[in-house]
C-alpha positions, 0 to 999 in steps of 0.5 A, a space after each residue: 499500499 504506496 501506501 506513506 509517503 510514510 507511508 505506503 505506498 502500499 506497505 509503509 514497514 517496507 517503506 521505512 526501511 528502505 527509505 532510510 537505507 536509500 537516504 543514507 547511500 544518497 548522502 554519501 553519493 558522489 553525485 553532486 546537487 542531490 543535497 546542499 552542501 550545507 547539511 543544516 539547509 535539509 530542513 528548508 527543502 520545501 523553501 524555493 531557491 533563490 532566482 539566478 543561482 548559478 548553473 549546476 554541473 552536469 549529473 546534479 538533479 536540476 536535470 530531473 525536471 525535463 529527464 526523470 528517466 535518467 535519474 531513475 536510472 541512477 536511483 534505481 541501483 541504489 533502491 535495489 542495493 538497499 532492498 538486497 542489503 536487507 535481504 528482502 526477496 523483491 521482483 519485477 521492479 517497476 517505476 511508475 508514473 511521476 507525479 507532479 505534487 505541486 510546483 516545487 515537489 516531484 514524486 517518483 513512485 516505484 513498486 516492487 513485488 514482495 512475496 504475494 504483495 505489491 509494495 508501492 514506494 515513493 521518493 520526493 524530488 523538492 526544487 529539482 535538488 533536494 531528495 526526500 524519502 520516507 522517513 525525512 532525516 537530519 542528516 546534521 543529527 547523525 541521521 536522526 528521524 525528524 518526527 515533526 516533519 513529514 515528507 509531502 504526499 501526493 494526494 488527489 483530490 478526488 478519485 471515483 468509487 468505479 476504481 474499485 469492485 465494492 461488491 466484494 467488500 462488506 457494506 453497509 446501508 442501501 446502494 441507492 443511498 445519497 452518499 458514499 463513504 469508503 474506508 481504507 483500514 488497518 485493524 493494527 492501525 490505532 487510528 483506525 481501531 479509535 475510529 471504530 470504537 468512536 465513530 463507525 457506529 454513527 455513519 453505519 446508523 446513517 440512512 443516508 449513507 452507504 458504508 463500504 470497508 476495504 481491508 488496507 493492511 500495513 504489512 511491513 510495520 503491522 505483523 498481524 493486520 494482513 492475517 486479521 484482514 484476510 480472516 475477516 474478508 474470509 468470515 464475510 465470505 462464509 457469512 456476509 452478514 457476520 462481518 461487522 460483529 467480527 470487525 467489531 470484535 477485533 477492533 474493540 477486544 484484541 491487542 493484536 500487536 502483542 500477540 503472535 499469529 499462532 495466538 490468534 487462531 483460537 481468538 478467530 475460532 471463538 469469534 467465529 462460534 459467536 457469529 455461527 460462521 462455519 468454521 472450516 470453510 474459513 480455515 481453508 479460505 484462510 489457508 489458501 489466502 483467496 481473498 488476498 488478490 482482491 485485498 492486494 488490488 484495491 490497495 495497489 490501485 489506491 496507491 497508483 492513484 493517489 500516493 502513499 496514503 497511511 490509514 485510514 483514508 477515506 473516500 467521501 462521495 469522491 474526495 479523498 480523505 486521509 486521517 482520523 476524521 469524526 462523524 461530523 467531519 465527514 458529514 461536512 465533507 458531503 456538503 463540500 463534495 455536493 456543492 462542488 458538483 452543483 457549481 461545476 454543473 449548473 
């Protein structure tokens, strides 16, 4: 999942490990222009450089604006070396379409297959001069992580729900409801779990909303997120009406970060017995990871379309919103979306 920016792209855990190594290696490269001579200025990367600066020497990142491909070729070698050093079993490295976040920031996303997961990660170039990966590191402080300065994210303002096969995912409310809210969530994400406890009930009770939940597991930082996502989807396929009870049980009663995968088995079995779900069917589904392709496809589509979101991510009447949102904020976003449509279609 391109999941971050911090993100994922589809899988932030890999993003954090990979990005840190990429950043360190690039800082040591004899490639002029990748970083300013004064390391303290790295934190000012988003500022526009003064006009009439000296013409950069050949091979600097000033060439990126007109020919990102040549820079990508150099950067690919560093990325692959970083993955190899971490002993990550990757394959199928592919550069995705560069995204201009704004006039000063260019995102260069790429994807690799790690096992059955397609991981999408970004590299950002700011002002054709500064290279930023995830997490942002302060090279003047021994490469310490700078938690208060998150990297920029290429987030689209809108994304059609037709990009996702909603019929394959659990939903609540009538299909003809005037509003559609899609949540991309991770069962081990603290903000997602809090949203489930505090906001989700209001969304599911609102008769004007069709609510669709799409699992968006951050497999590189949350060890049990994918297992929980597959279990939920297998339970949904075996008995669709059971999904919300199972979903609530996981979010509200299980602190998964403290449990190994073997420990999840009896917990999931108990949930299935309570919900009257055929355990044999779910076990076969999980053993074969049947929902994995559906989950991965949705996550990859999200990452390719909007960059590197970290869950929770909401698609509210076509508007992309990232981060925790209250029920009131979601309702306000619906009003904004409706007003926008009315204005553009008098």
